[in-house]
Every structure is written in C-alpha cells, then in structure tokens.
N, C-alpha and C positions, 0 to 999 in steps of 0.2 A: 313652380309646379302647381297645377290646378287639380285640387282634390275633389272638386264638385262633380258628382256623377253627370255623365253626358246628357241624360234625360233632363236634369234640372238646368243644365246650360242651354239646352234647346228651348226649354220653357222660358227662361230669361230672355233669350234672343227673340223668341216669338212675342213675348209680352211687350218689349220695347219696339219691336218692328211694327206692331199694331197700335202703338200709342199714338193717338191723334191730337191730344191736347195735354198741356202740362198743368199739373197741380203741384202744390207745395210738396206733397208727399212723394209724387213721382220724381220730382227733381232730387229730393233726398235719396230715394232709392237708386236712381240713376248714378248719382255721385258715388254711392257705396259699392255698386256691382260692376263698374266699368272694366275691371280686370277679368271679369268672368264672361263678358260678351265679346263678339268679334269686333275687330278694329274698324271695319267699314261702318258698322252700326254705331259704334262710339262716335266716329267722325260725323256721320249723318245726323244723329240725334243731338250732338253738341251744336252743330250749325243750326238745327231746328230750334234749340233752346236760345241761342243768341237772337235769332229772328223773333221768337216769341217775346223775349225780353224787350227788344226794340219796338215791336208792334204794340205791346201792351203797356209801354212806358212804366216799367216796374221801378217806381221811385222809392217804395218803402224799403228801408234799409235791410230788413230781414230777408225779403224776397231777393233783393239785389245781391245780397251777400251769398245766399245759397246758389244762385245762378253762377256767380263768379267762381265760387268754390267748385262747382260741378265742372265748369269749363276748364279751370286750371288743373283739376284732377285728370280730365280727359286729355289735355295736352301732354301731361306727364305719362299717362297710360299709353298713349300712342308712341311716345318715345321709347317706353319699355317694350312695346310690341314691335320695335324697329320700323316705325312709320314716321320718320322725321319730317318728310314732306307734308304729310297730313297734319302733323303738329304745327308746322309753319303756317299752313293755310288757315288752321284754326286760330292761331294767335293773331294772324292778320285780320281775320274776321272779328276777333275779340276787340281789336283796336277801333272797330266801328261803333262799339257801344260807348255810351256816355256814362261816366260815373265820377262822383266828386271826390274831394280830398279826404273824406271820411274812410275811404278805402285804400289808405296808404300801404297797408301790409299786402293787400292784393296787388297793388301797383309794383311793389318790390318783387313779389312772386312772378308777375308777368315779365319783368325785366330779367329775372333769374331764368325763367323758362326760355326766353329768347336766347340767353347766353348758352344754355344747355343745347338748344337746337343748333346754334352756330358751332358748338363743340363737335357735334356729330359729323360735320363735314370738314372742319379744320383740324381737329384734334388739339387745338390750342386752348388750354384751360386758364389762361391768364385773366380773362375777363371774369370768369367764374371765381377765381381766387380773389380778385379785387372786390367783387361784390360781397363775397363771404367775409372778407376783412372789414369792409365798411359796416356790414350788419353786426359783426362782433363788436366793433368799436362803438356802435350805438347802444350796446348793452342788450341787444335783442337775442338773448341766449337761446331761448326756445326755438325761435325762427332760425337762428344760425345752425343749431343742431339738426333741425328738420331738413334744411336745405343742403347742409353738408352730407347728410345721409343720402338724400336724393341724388346729389352730384356723384357720390361714390358708386351708386347703382348704375348711373349712366356711364361713368368711366369704365366700369367692368363690362358693360354690354358693347361699347363701341371701342 
C-alpha cells in the first residue's frame, strides 16, 4: 500500500522523468524511491543508469556498487509491480556491464533475481531453494534472510 500523497508521487515521477544526468546523490535517491514511481519510469531510468555506467567507465568501487544496488532494486521492484518481462530485459542489460569479483554478493543477487524471474513463469521454486541453501551453507546469514524474505514476497504475488 502506497501511503505517499499523490501530489508527492507526481513530483517524484516528474523529478526522475526530467533527470538528464546521473549524480551520486540521484542514484541513491532513485534506489530508495523506486516503489513510489511508475514501473515504466523505473525501467527506463534503470536502463539509462546502466548506459551511464558503461559510457562513463565507472570503475570506482563506491560508484559501481551504488549503480548495481539501484539496478538490482529496480529488478525486484519491477517483479513486485508484476512486470517480470521488464525485469528480465533489465537483467539482460545488466549482464552487459563489466564488474570484477569484488562484487561477489551482487553477482549472487543477480543470479537470485534471475531465479525469481524464472519462477514467475514456471512456478518452480527448486532453483530458488537450491540457491538459498547454498547461501545458508556459506554462512551468509544476513544475505540468506534478505533473499528468503524477497522470495516469499514473490511467491505470494505470483
């Protein structure tokens, strides 16, 4: 349930619709408000962010990390908004970005998001269960808890 007044939602949508260049702060803001703006805008701005990242060769770990976080959030938000095809397109575009092994948790989350996207069409949760078990066996308890919570949200929606 969205409790934000409609006037503020319109302002947020207008702000991001008119955003022409990405700053560190705008990426952070975008990552935080994605559930409050329309799914088409989330999709369009996420693709814009991927293009920005590739064109500007964002190699600094802090920039790269917030970009990945924003895109991963967008993929999940689009799933929650029942836009699995847009989530899939976004994850396919995300795979065109280059990032090194310092981003192992993000790579795990990308694989998990792919499994959630697959679940929306197959209703087979075996891959998700397998990933969760592997994450748990690695002792990544916080990540396990977060991803299990995310999976349960998707299971309820689809």
